[in-house]
PyMOL Python script that loads the backbone (N, CA, C, O; Angstrom):
from pymol import cmd

cmd.read_pdbstr("""\
ATOM      1  N   MET A   1      35.378  -4.537  12.314  1.00  0.00           N
ATOM      2  CA  MET A   1      35.950  -5.810  12.157  1.00  0.00           C
ATOM      3  C   MET A   1      37.469  -5.764  11.756  1.00  0.00           C
ATOM      4  O   MET A   1      37.903  -4.856  11.046  1.00  0.00           O
ATOM      5  N   SER A   2      38.211  -6.714  12.209  1.00  0.00           N
ATOM      6  CA  SER A   2      39.558  -6.677  12.011  1.00  0.00           C
ATOM      7  C   SER A   2      39.982  -6.783  10.648  1.00  0.00           C
ATOM      8  O   SER A   2      39.339  -7.490   9.873  1.00  0.00           O
ATOM      9  N   ASP A   3      41.070  -6.109  10.248  1.00  0.00           N
ATOM     10  CA  ASP A   3      41.507  -6.303   8.920  1.00  0.00           C
ATOM     11  C   ASP A   3      42.048  -7.715   8.493  1.00  0.00           C
ATOM     12  O   ASP A   3      42.153  -8.098   7.329  1.00  0.00           O
ATOM     13  N   LYS A   4      42.347  -8.367   9.528  1.00  0.00           N
ATOM     14  CA  LYS A   4      42.871  -9.824   9.345  1.00  0.00           C
ATOM     15  C   LYS A   4      41.715 -10.779   9.471  1.00  0.00           C
ATOM     16  O   LYS A   4      41.115 -10.836  10.545  1.00  0.00           O
ATOM     17  N   ALA A   5      41.362 -11.526   8.463  1.00  0.00           N
ATOM     18  CA  ALA A   5      40.285 -12.460   8.690  1.00  0.00           C
ATOM     19  C   ALA A   5      40.687 -13.654   9.611  1.00  0.00           C
ATOM     20  O   ALA A   5      41.858 -14.032   9.620  1.00  0.00           O
ATOM     21  N   LEU A   6      39.807 -14.212  10.331  1.00  0.00           N
ATOM     22  CA  LEU A   6      40.089 -15.392  11.007  1.00  0.00           C
ATOM     23  C   LEU A   6      39.909 -16.593  10.263  1.00  0.00           C
ATOM     24  O   LEU A   6      39.030 -16.699   9.408  1.00  0.00           O
ATOM     25  N   THR A   7      40.771 -17.575  10.578  1.00  0.00           N
ATOM     26  CA  THR A   7      40.681 -18.857   9.936  1.00  0.00           C
ATOM     27  C   THR A   7      39.428 -19.592  10.381  1.00  0.00           C
ATOM     28  O   THR A   7      38.842 -19.158  11.373  1.00  0.00           O
ATOM     29  N   GLN A   8      38.979 -20.617   9.775  1.00  0.00           N
ATOM     30  CA  GLN A   8      37.868 -21.332  10.049  1.00  0.00           C
ATOM     31  C   GLN A   8      38.093 -22.019  11.536  1.00  0.00           C
ATOM     32  O   GLN A   8      37.194 -22.161  12.364  1.00  0.00           O
ATOM     33  N   GLU A   9      39.319 -22.374  11.692  1.00  0.00           N
ATOM     34  CA  GLU A   9      39.720 -22.921  12.999  1.00  0.00           C
ATOM     35  C   GLU A   9      39.425 -21.838  14.119  1.00  0.00           C
ATOM     36  O   GLU A   9      38.753 -22.089  15.119  1.00  0.00           O
ATOM     37  N   GLN A  10      39.921 -20.776  13.883  1.00  0.00           N
ATOM     38  CA  GLN A  10      39.683 -19.700  14.831  1.00  0.00           C
ATOM     39  C   GLN A  10      38.385 -19.291  15.168  1.00  0.00           C
ATOM     40  O   GLN A  10      38.045 -18.955  16.302  1.00  0.00           O
ATOM     41  N   VAL A  11      37.641 -19.321  14.152  1.00  0.00           N
ATOM     42  CA  VAL A  11      36.061 -18.967  14.136  1.00  0.00           C
ATOM     43  C   VAL A  11      35.375 -20.115  14.990  1.00  0.00           C
ATOM     44  O   VAL A  11      34.450 -19.874  15.765  1.00  0.00           O
ATOM     45  N   ALA A  12      35.846 -21.249  14.808  1.00  0.00           N
ATOM     46  CA  ALA A  12      35.342 -22.463  15.538  1.00  0.00           C
ATOM     47  C   ALA A  12      35.635 -22.358  17.065  1.00  0.00           C
ATOM     48  O   ALA A  12      34.796 -22.675  17.908  1.00  0.00           O
ATOM     49  N   GLU A  13      36.838 -21.906  17.356  1.00  0.00           N
ATOM     50  CA  GLU A  13      37.316 -21.555  18.805  1.00  0.00           C
ATOM     51  C   GLU A  13      36.405 -20.461  19.347  1.00  0.00           C
ATOM     52  O   GLU A  13      35.979 -20.593  20.494  1.00  0.00           O
ATOM     53  N   VAL A  14      36.082 -19.438  18.658  1.00  0.00           N
ATOM     54  CA  VAL A  14      35.212 -18.312  19.176  1.00  0.00           C
ATOM     55  C   VAL A  14      33.914 -18.833  19.274  1.00  0.00           C
ATOM     56  O   VAL A  14      33.267 -18.412  20.233  1.00  0.00           O
ATOM     57  N   ARG A  15      33.301 -19.734  18.445  1.00  0.00           N
ATOM     58  CA  ARG A  15      32.043 -20.359  18.633  1.00  0.00           C
ATOM     59  C   ARG A  15      31.926 -21.137  19.818  1.00  0.00           C
ATOM     60  O   ARG A  15      30.886 -21.105  20.475  1.00  0.00           O
ATOM     61  N   LYS A  16      32.950 -21.869  20.168  1.00  0.00           N
ATOM     62  CA  LYS A  16      33.106 -22.702  21.313  1.00  0.00           C
ATOM     63  C   LYS A  16      32.745 -21.758  22.596  1.00  0.00           C
ATOM     64  O   LYS A  16      31.884 -22.016  23.437  1.00  0.00           O
ATOM     65  N   GLU A  17      33.537 -20.682  22.565  1.00  0.00           N
ATOM     66  CA  GLU A  17      33.326 -19.643  23.731  1.00  0.00           C
ATOM     67  C   GLU A  17      31.959 -19.094  23.730  1.00  0.00           C
ATOM     68  O   GLU A  17      31.364 -18.944  24.797  1.00  0.00           O
ATOM     69  N   PHE A  18      31.397 -18.772  22.546  1.00  0.00           N
ATOM     70  CA  PHE A  18      30.131 -18.248  22.577  1.00  0.00           C
ATOM     71  C   PHE A  18      29.061 -19.223  22.991  1.00  0.00           C
ATOM     72  O   PHE A  18      28.136 -18.814  23.693  1.00  0.00           O
ATOM     73  N   ASP A  19      29.117 -20.498  22.605  1.00  0.00           N
ATOM     74  CA  ASP A  19      28.293 -21.479  22.937  1.00  0.00           C
ATOM     75  C   ASP A  19      28.369 -21.796  24.481  1.00  0.00           C
ATOM     76  O   ASP A  19      27.380 -22.099  25.147  1.00  0.00           O
ATOM     77  N   PHE A  20      29.577 -21.700  24.948  1.00  0.00           N
ATOM     78  CA  PHE A  20      29.847 -21.949  26.453  1.00  0.00           C
ATOM     79  C   PHE A  20      28.945 -20.924  27.271  1.00  0.00           C
ATOM     80  O   PHE A  20      28.325 -21.402  28.221  1.00  0.00           O
ATOM     81  N   PHE A  21      28.814 -19.658  27.022  1.00  0.00           N
ATOM     82  CA  PHE A  21      28.208 -18.697  27.578  1.00  0.00           C
ATOM     83  C   PHE A  21      26.770 -18.602  27.332  1.00  0.00           C
ATOM     84  O   PHE A  21      26.008 -18.059  28.132  1.00  0.00           O
ATOM     85  N   ASP A  22      26.361 -19.176  26.128  1.00  0.00           N
ATOM     86  CA  ASP A  22      24.961 -19.146  25.745  1.00  0.00           C
ATOM     87  C   ASP A  22      24.215 -20.249  26.602  1.00  0.00           C
ATOM     88  O   ASP A  22      23.975 -21.366  26.144  1.00  0.00           O
ATOM     89  N   ASN A  23      23.867 -19.853  27.876  1.00  0.00           N
ATOM     90  CA  ASN A  23      23.468 -20.945  28.807  1.00  0.00           C
ATOM     91  C   ASN A  23      22.105 -21.537  28.439  1.00  0.00           C
ATOM     92  O   ASN A  23      21.833 -22.685  28.792  1.00  0.00           O
ATOM     93  N   ASP A  24      21.340 -20.876  27.820  1.00  0.00           N
ATOM     94  CA  ASP A  24      19.917 -21.455  27.412  1.00  0.00           C
ATOM     95  C   ASP A  24      19.997 -21.945  25.976  1.00  0.00           C
ATOM     96  O   ASP A  24      19.001 -22.472  25.482  1.00  0.00           O
ATOM     97  N   HIS A  25      21.065 -21.815  25.306  1.00  0.00           N
ATOM     98  CA  HIS A  25      21.248 -22.389  23.990  1.00  0.00           C
ATOM     99  C   HIS A  25      20.274 -22.037  22.919  1.00  0.00           C
ATOM    100  O   HIS A  25      19.815 -22.795  22.064  1.00  0.00           O
ATOM    101  N   ASN A  26      20.017 -20.711  23.106  1.00  0.00           N
ATOM    102  CA  ASN A  26      19.095 -20.141  22.093  1.00  0.00           C
ATOM    103  C   ASN A  26      19.736 -19.296  20.968  1.00  0.00           C
ATOM    104  O   ASN A  26      19.128 -18.480  20.275  1.00  0.00           O
ATOM    105  N   GLY A  27      21.060 -19.609  20.881  1.00  0.00           N
ATOM    106  CA  GLY A  27      21.849 -18.898  19.812  1.00  0.00           C
ATOM    107  C   GLY A  27      22.105 -17.397  20.092  1.00  0.00           C
ATOM    108  O   GLY A  27      22.549 -16.719  19.166  1.00  0.00           O
ATOM    109  N   MET A  28      21.884 -16.876  21.179  1.00  0.00           N
ATOM    110  CA  MET A  28      22.049 -15.578  21.483  1.00  0.00           C
ATOM    111  C   MET A  28      22.566 -15.389  22.956  1.00  0.00           C
ATOM    112  O   MET A  28      22.224 -16.219  23.798  1.00  0.00           O
ATOM    113  N   ILE A  29      23.390 -14.315  23.310  1.00  0.00           N
ATOM    114  CA  ILE A  29      23.827 -14.075  24.561  1.00  0.00           C
ATOM    115  C   ILE A  29      22.986 -12.847  25.097  1.00  0.00           C
ATOM    116  O   ILE A  29      23.064 -11.759  24.527  1.00  0.00           O
ATOM    117  N   ASP A  30      22.179 -13.042  26.205  1.00  0.00           N
ATOM    118  CA  ASP A  30      21.529 -11.992  26.777  1.00  0.00           C
ATOM    119  C   ASP A  30      22.352 -11.314  27.811  1.00  0.00           C
ATOM    120  O   ASP A  30      23.466 -11.775  28.056  1.00  0.00           O
ATOM    121  N   LEU A  31      21.909 -10.244  28.455  1.00  0.00           N
ATOM    122  CA  LEU A  31      22.669  -9.323  29.330  1.00  0.00           C
ATOM    123  C   LEU A  31      23.201 -10.223  30.500  1.00  0.00           C
ATOM    124  O   LEU A  31      24.366 -10.076  30.870  1.00  0.00           O
ATOM    125  N   GLY A  32      22.356 -11.179  31.111  1.00  0.00           N
ATOM    126  CA  GLY A  32      22.822 -12.064  32.181  1.00  0.00           C
ATOM    127  C   GLY A  32      23.963 -12.885  31.837  1.00  0.00           C
ATOM    128  O   GLY A  32      24.946 -12.991  32.570  1.00  0.00           O
ATOM    129  N   GLU A  33      23.833 -13.457  30.740  1.00  0.00           N
ATOM    130  CA  GLU A  33      24.942 -14.272  30.086  1.00  0.00           C
ATOM    131  C   GLU A  33      26.186 -13.461  29.871  1.00  0.00           C
ATOM    132  O   GLU A  33      27.286 -13.899  30.206  1.00  0.00           O
ATOM    133  N   PHE A  34      26.030 -12.317  29.332  1.00  0.00           N
ATOM    134  CA  PHE A  34      27.157 -11.308  29.112  1.00  0.00           C
ATOM    135  C   PHE A  34      27.870 -10.953  30.258  1.00  0.00           C
ATOM    136  O   PHE A  34      29.097 -10.859  30.216  1.00  0.00           O
ATOM    137  N   ILE A  35      27.120 -10.708  31.461  1.00  0.00           N
ATOM    138  CA  ILE A  35      27.755 -10.383  32.771  1.00  0.00           C
ATOM    139  C   ILE A  35      28.611 -11.553  33.208  1.00  0.00           C
ATOM    140  O   ILE A  35      29.736 -11.376  33.674  1.00  0.00           O
ATOM    141  N   GLU A  36      28.046 -12.800  33.046  1.00  0.00           N
ATOM    142  CA  GLU A  36      28.818 -13.982  33.415  1.00  0.00           C
ATOM    143  C   GLU A  36      30.137 -14.079  32.494  1.00  0.00           C
ATOM    144  O   GLU A  36      31.244 -14.344  32.961  1.00  0.00           O
ATOM    145  N   LEU A  37      29.919 -13.866  31.308  1.00  0.00           N
ATOM    146  CA  LEU A  37      31.020 -13.959  30.440  1.00  0.00           C
ATOM    147  C   LEU A  37      32.219 -13.065  30.752  1.00  0.00           C
ATOM    148  O   LEU A  37      33.365 -13.506  30.832  1.00  0.00           O
ATOM    149  N   LEU A  38      31.860 -11.666  30.939  1.00  0.00           N
ATOM    150  CA  LEU A  38      32.794 -10.620  31.392  1.00  0.00           C
ATOM    151  C   LEU A  38      33.396 -10.926  32.787  1.00  0.00           C
ATOM    152  O   LEU A  38      34.585 -10.679  32.990  1.00  0.00           O
ATOM    153  N   THR A  39      32.641 -11.436  33.717  1.00  0.00           N
ATOM    154  CA  THR A  39      33.088 -11.750  34.972  1.00  0.00           C
ATOM    155  C   THR A  39      34.184 -12.804  34.888  1.00  0.00           C
ATOM    156  O   THR A  39      35.110 -12.797  35.699  1.00  0.00           O
ATOM    157  N   VAL A  40      34.097 -13.663  33.970  1.00  0.00           N
ATOM    158  CA  VAL A  40      35.061 -14.809  33.739  1.00  0.00           C
ATOM    159  C   VAL A  40      36.302 -14.220  33.020  1.00  0.00           C
ATOM    160  O   VAL A  40      37.436 -14.429  33.453  1.00  0.00           O
ATOM    161  N   LEU A  41      36.059 -13.467  31.896  1.00  0.00           N
ATOM    162  CA  LEU A  41      37.072 -13.069  30.980  1.00  0.00           C
ATOM    163  C   LEU A  41      37.684 -11.790  31.550  1.00  0.00           C
ATOM    164  O   LEU A  41      38.882 -11.619  31.322  1.00  0.00           O
ATOM    165  N   SER A  42      37.042 -10.892  32.242  1.00  0.00           N
ATOM    166  CA  SER A  42      37.614  -9.639  32.701  1.00  0.00           C
ATOM    167  C   SER A  42      37.059  -9.173  33.985  1.00  0.00           C
ATOM    168  O   SER A  42      36.311  -8.197  34.038  1.00  0.00           O
ATOM    169  N   PRO A  43      37.453  -9.930  35.138  1.00  0.00           N
ATOM    170  CA  PRO A  43      36.835  -9.880  36.524  1.00  0.00           C
ATOM    171  C   PRO A  43      36.882  -8.349  36.958  1.00  0.00           C
ATOM    172  O   PRO A  43      36.066  -7.971  37.799  1.00  0.00           O
ATOM    173  N   LYS A  44      37.742  -7.508  36.456  1.00  0.00           N
ATOM    174  CA  LYS A  44      37.921  -6.165  37.063  1.00  0.00           C
ATOM    175  C   LYS A  44      36.924  -5.187  36.355  1.00  0.00           C
ATOM    176  O   LYS A  44      36.907  -3.988  36.632  1.00  0.00           O
ATOM    177  N   THR A  45      36.139  -5.726  35.478  1.00  0.00           N
ATOM    178  CA  THR A  45      35.206  -4.797  34.599  1.00  0.00           C
ATOM    179  C   THR A  45      34.136  -4.343  35.478  1.00  0.00           C
ATOM    180  O   THR A  45      33.617  -5.151  36.248  1.00  0.00           O
ATOM    181  N   LYS A  46      33.743  -3.086  35.436  1.00  0.00           N
ATOM    182  CA  LYS A  46      32.744  -2.431  36.382  1.00  0.00           C
ATOM    183  C   LYS A  46      31.488  -2.723  35.779  1.00  0.00           C
ATOM    184  O   LYS A  46      31.351  -2.906  34.569  1.00  0.00           O
ATOM    185  N   VAL A  47      30.488  -2.769  36.696  1.00  0.00           N
ATOM    186  CA  VAL A  47      29.056  -3.174  36.292  1.00  0.00           C
ATOM    187  C   VAL A  47      28.448  -2.053  35.256  1.00  0.00           C
ATOM    188  O   VAL A  47      27.659  -2.426  34.387  1.00  0.00           O
ATOM    189  N   ASN A  48      28.778  -0.852  35.349  1.00  0.00           N
ATOM    190  CA  ASN A  48      28.123   0.087  34.383  1.00  0.00           C
ATOM    191  C   ASN A  48      28.802  -0.134  33.080  1.00  0.00           C
ATOM    192  O   ASN A  48      28.230   0.074  32.010  1.00  0.00           O
ATOM    193  N   ALA A  49      30.073  -0.574  33.180  1.00  0.00           N
ATOM    194  CA  ALA A  49      30.864  -0.788  31.778  1.00  0.00           C
ATOM    195  C   ALA A  49      30.258  -1.929  31.058  1.00  0.00           C
ATOM    196  O   ALA A  49      30.234  -1.902  29.828  1.00  0.00           O
ATOM    197  N   VAL A  50      29.722  -3.021  31.775  1.00  0.00           N
ATOM    198  CA  VAL A  50      29.266  -4.148  31.152  1.00  0.00           C
ATOM    199  C   VAL A  50      27.923  -3.829  30.427  1.00  0.00           C
ATOM    200  O   VAL A  50      27.682  -4.380  29.353  1.00  0.00           O
ATOM    201  N   GLN A  51      27.034  -2.946  30.991  1.00  0.00           N
ATOM    202  CA  GLN A  51      25.741  -2.551  30.337  1.00  0.00           C
ATOM    203  C   GLN A  51      26.226  -1.786  29.106  1.00  0.00           C
ATOM    204  O   GLN A  51      25.693  -2.088  28.038  1.00  0.00           O
ATOM    205  N   GLU A  52      27.138  -0.864  29.110  1.00  0.00           N
ATOM    206  CA  GLU A  52      27.622  -0.060  27.987  1.00  0.00           C
ATOM    207  C   GLU A  52      28.197  -0.891  26.971  1.00  0.00           C
ATOM    208  O   GLU A  52      27.948  -0.665  25.787  1.00  0.00           O
ATOM    209  N   ALA A  53      28.942  -1.831  27.323  1.00  0.00           N
ATOM    210  CA  ALA A  53      29.594  -2.717  26.310  1.00  0.00           C
ATOM    211  C   ALA A  53      28.441  -3.582  25.669  1.00  0.00           C
ATOM    212  O   ALA A  53      28.404  -3.705  24.445  1.00  0.00           O
ATOM    213  N   PHE A  54      27.551  -4.148  26.433  1.00  0.00           N
ATOM    214  CA  PHE A  54      26.489  -4.955  25.845  1.00  0.00           C
ATOM    215  C   PHE A  54      25.693  -4.256  24.834  1.00  0.00           C
ATOM    216  O   PHE A  54      25.265  -4.852  23.845  1.00  0.00           O
ATOM    217  N   GLU A  55      25.467  -2.930  25.061  1.00  0.00           N
ATOM    218  CA  GLU A  55      24.653  -2.150  24.226  1.00  0.00           C
ATOM    219  C   GLU A  55      25.538  -1.834  22.886  1.00  0.00           C
ATOM    220  O   GLU A  55      24.986  -1.816  21.786  1.00  0.00           O
ATOM    221  N   MET A  56      26.755  -1.618  23.014  1.00  0.00           N
ATOM    222  CA  MET A  56      27.534  -1.317  21.900  1.00  0.00           C
ATOM    223  C   MET A  56      27.710  -2.505  20.983  1.00  0.00           C
ATOM    224  O   MET A  56      27.683  -2.394  19.757  1.00  0.00           O
ATOM    225  N   ILE A  57      27.908  -3.749  21.678  1.00  0.00           N
ATOM    226  CA  ILE A  57      28.031  -4.949  20.970  1.00  0.00           C
ATOM    227  C   ILE A  57      26.853  -5.407  20.287  1.00  0.00           C
ATOM    228  O   ILE A  57      26.956  -6.016  19.222  1.00  0.00           O
ATOM    229  N   ASP A  58      25.664  -5.145  20.854  1.00  0.00           N
ATOM    230  CA  ASP A  58      24.388  -5.535  20.345  1.00  0.00           C
ATOM    231  C   ASP A  58      23.983  -4.429  19.198  1.00  0.00           C
ATOM    232  O   ASP A  58      23.165  -3.533  19.407  1.00  0.00           O
ATOM    233  N   GLU A  59      24.639  -4.615  18.024  1.00  0.00           N
ATOM    234  CA  GLU A  59      24.523  -3.648  16.899  1.00  0.00           C
ATOM    235  C   GLU A  59      23.128  -3.384  16.428  1.00  0.00           C
ATOM    236  O   GLU A  59      22.840  -2.284  15.956  1.00  0.00           O
ATOM    237  N   ASN A  60      22.267  -4.326  16.535  1.00  0.00           N
ATOM    238  CA  ASN A  60      20.914  -4.208  15.983  1.00  0.00           C
ATOM    239  C   ASN A  60      19.925  -3.881  17.100  1.00  0.00           C
ATOM    240  O   ASN A  60      18.717  -3.802  16.873  1.00  0.00           O
ATOM    241  N   ALA A  61      20.488  -3.682  18.384  1.00  0.00           N
ATOM    242  CA  ALA A  61      19.694  -3.264  19.442  1.00  0.00           C
ATOM    243  C   ALA A  61      18.442  -4.115  19.713  1.00  0.00           C
ATOM    244  O   ALA A  61      17.388  -3.588  20.067  1.00  0.00           O
ATOM    245  N   ASP A  62      18.578  -5.451  19.539  1.00  0.00           N
ATOM    246  CA  ASP A  62      17.537  -6.295  19.838  1.00  0.00           C
ATOM    247  C   ASP A  62      17.515  -6.937  21.275  1.00  0.00           C
ATOM    248  O   ASP A  62      16.616  -7.712  21.601  1.00  0.00           O
ATOM    249  N   GLY A  63      18.521  -6.590  22.105  1.00  0.00           N
ATOM    250  CA  GLY A  63      18.552  -7.023  23.478  1.00  0.00           C
ATOM    251  C   GLY A  63      19.301  -8.329  23.701  1.00  0.00           C
ATOM    252  O   GLY A  63      19.349  -8.906  24.787  1.00  0.00           O
ATOM    253  N   HIS A  64      19.914  -8.770  22.519  1.00  0.00           N
ATOM    254  CA  HIS A  64      20.845  -9.891  22.615  1.00  0.00           C
ATOM    255  C   HIS A  64      22.039  -9.849  21.700  1.00  0.00           C
ATOM    256  O   HIS A  64      22.072  -9.069  20.748  1.00  0.00           O
ATOM    257  N   ILE A  65      23.006 -10.667  21.972  1.00  0.00           N
ATOM    258  CA  ILE A  65      24.189 -10.471  21.142  1.00  0.00           C
ATOM    259  C   ILE A  65      24.138 -11.905  20.461  1.00  0.00           C
ATOM    260  O   ILE A  65      24.134 -12.960  21.094  1.00  0.00           O
ATOM    261  N   ASP A  66      24.098 -11.786  19.025  1.00  0.00           N
ATOM    262  CA  ASP A  66      24.208 -13.013  18.254  1.00  0.00           C
ATOM    263  C   ASP A  66      25.654 -13.308  17.876  1.00  0.00           C
ATOM    264  O   ASP A  66      26.585 -12.550  18.149  1.00  0.00           O
ATOM    265  N   PHE A  67      25.777 -14.494  17.212  1.00  0.00           N
ATOM    266  CA  PHE A  67      27.211 -14.848  17.023  1.00  0.00           C
ATOM    267  C   PHE A  67      27.976 -13.952  16.165  1.00  0.00           C
ATOM    268  O   PHE A  67      29.192 -13.868  16.337  1.00  0.00           O
ATOM    269  N   ASN A  68      27.371 -13.250  15.225  1.00  0.00           N
ATOM    270  CA  ASN A  68      28.186 -12.279  14.285  1.00  0.00           C
ATOM    271  C   ASN A  68      28.575 -11.162  15.105  1.00  0.00           C
ATOM    272  O   ASN A  68      29.722 -10.725  15.018  1.00  0.00           O
ATOM    273  N   GLU A  69      27.730 -10.654  15.898  1.00  0.00           N
ATOM    274  CA  GLU A  69      28.059  -9.582  16.791  1.00  0.00           C
ATOM    275  C   GLU A  69      29.075  -9.832  17.764  1.00  0.00           C
ATOM    276  O   GLU A  69      29.876  -8.943  18.056  1.00  0.00           O
ATOM    277  N   PHE A  70      29.117 -11.098  18.353  1.00  0.00           N
ATOM    278  CA  PHE A  70      30.044 -11.515  19.311  1.00  0.00           C
ATOM    279  C   PHE A  70      31.361 -11.592  18.709  1.00  0.00           C
ATOM    280  O   PHE A  70      32.387 -11.203  19.268  1.00  0.00           O
ATOM    281  N   LEU A  71      31.290 -12.184  17.373  1.00  0.00           N
ATOM    282  CA  LEU A  71      32.515 -12.344  16.475  1.00  0.00           C
ATOM    283  C   LEU A  71      33.295 -10.978  16.307  1.00  0.00           C
ATOM    284  O   LEU A  71      34.486 -10.772  16.542  1.00  0.00           O
ATOM    285  N   ASN A  72      32.439 -10.187  15.891  1.00  0.00           N
ATOM    286  CA  ASN A  72      32.976  -8.861  15.562  1.00  0.00           C
ATOM    287  C   ASN A  72      33.674  -8.257  16.809  1.00  0.00           C
ATOM    288  O   ASN A  72      34.794  -7.758  16.701  1.00  0.00           O
ATOM    289  N   TRP A  73      33.019  -8.301  17.982  1.00  0.00           N
ATOM    290  CA  TRP A  73      33.575  -7.880  19.289  1.00  0.00           C
ATOM    291  C   TRP A  73      34.821  -8.675  19.573  1.00  0.00           C
ATOM    292  O   TRP A  73      35.839  -8.071  19.911  1.00  0.00           O
ATOM    293  N   TRP A  74      34.817  -9.942  19.463  1.00  0.00           N
ATOM    294  CA  TRP A  74      35.954 -10.730  19.802  1.00  0.00           C
ATOM    295  C   TRP A  74      37.192 -10.225  19.014  1.00  0.00           C
ATOM    296  O   TRP A  74      38.279 -10.074  19.573  1.00  0.00           O
ATOM    297  N   GLN A  75      36.994  -9.971  17.711  1.00  0.00           N
ATOM    298  CA  GLN A  75      38.038  -9.508  16.733  1.00  0.00           C
ATOM    299  C   GLN A  75      38.523  -8.068  17.056  1.00  0.00           C
ATOM    300  O   GLN A  75      39.665  -7.715  16.762  1.00  0.00           O
ATOM    301  N   GLN A  76      37.721  -7.326  17.607  1.00  0.00           N
ATOM    302  CA  GLN A  76      38.081  -5.928  17.764  1.00  0.00           C
ATOM    303  C   GLN A  76      38.720  -5.865  19.206  1.00  0.00           C
ATOM    304  O   GLN A  76      39.167  -4.790  19.606  1.00  0.00           O
ATOM    305  N   GLY A  77      38.766  -6.868  19.906  1.00  0.00           N
ATOM    306  CA  GLY A  77      39.578  -6.805  21.234  1.00  0.00           C
ATOM    307  C   GLY A  77      38.745  -6.765  22.509  1.00  0.00           C
ATOM    308  O   GLY A  77      38.654  -5.727  23.164  1.00  0.00           O
ATOM    309  N   TRP A  78      38.108  -7.956  22.877  1.00  0.00           N
ATOM    310  CA  TRP A  78      37.322  -8.021  24.071  1.00  0.00           C
ATOM    311  C   TRP A  78      37.986  -7.652  25.185  1.00  0.00           C
ATOM    312  O   TRP A  78      37.378  -7.086  26.094  1.00  0.00           O
ATOM    313  N   TRP A  79      39.414  -7.938  25.274  1.00  0.00           N
ATOM    314  CA  TRP A  79      40.240  -7.644  26.526  1.00  0.00           C
ATOM    315  C   TRP A  79      40.240  -6.252  26.958  1.00  0.00           C
ATOM    316  O   TRP A  79      40.703  -5.905  28.044  1.00  0.00           O
ATOM    317  N   GLU A  80      39.701  -5.423  26.079  1.00  0.00           N
ATOM    318  CA  GLU A  80      39.743  -3.949  26.543  1.00  0.00           C
ATOM    319  C   GLU A  80      38.752  -3.719  27.493  1.00  0.00           C
ATOM    320  O   GLU A  80      38.815  -2.656  28.111  1.00  0.00           O
ATOM    321  N   TYR A  81      37.854  -4.496  27.737  1.00  0.00           N
ATOM    322  CA  TYR A  81      36.636  -4.224  28.591  1.00  0.00           C
ATOM    323  C   TYR A  81      36.962  -4.702  29.934  1.00  0.00           C
ATOM    324  O   TYR A  81      36.137  -4.602  30.842  1.00  0.00           O
TER     325      TYR A  81
END
""", "prot")
cmd.dss("prot")
cmd.show_as("cartoon", "prot")
cmd.util.cbc("prot")
cmd.orient("prot")
């Protein structure tokens, strides 16, 4: 997690991004949704890197990225993928 906490407004913006890619609106991003997300945010990302990134972000290894996991990733620098 970043040393600098996000404001409520910034968290709300991240939530909007999360909700946009949560296509089935179940409160989690699955691998398919994550592939779509990275295709939009970082089109040059290689397929094998997507799977590795997904597994790293999915801290509890439940096969989904919840909002807290997504927020941590966003703060750490999603643009590095």
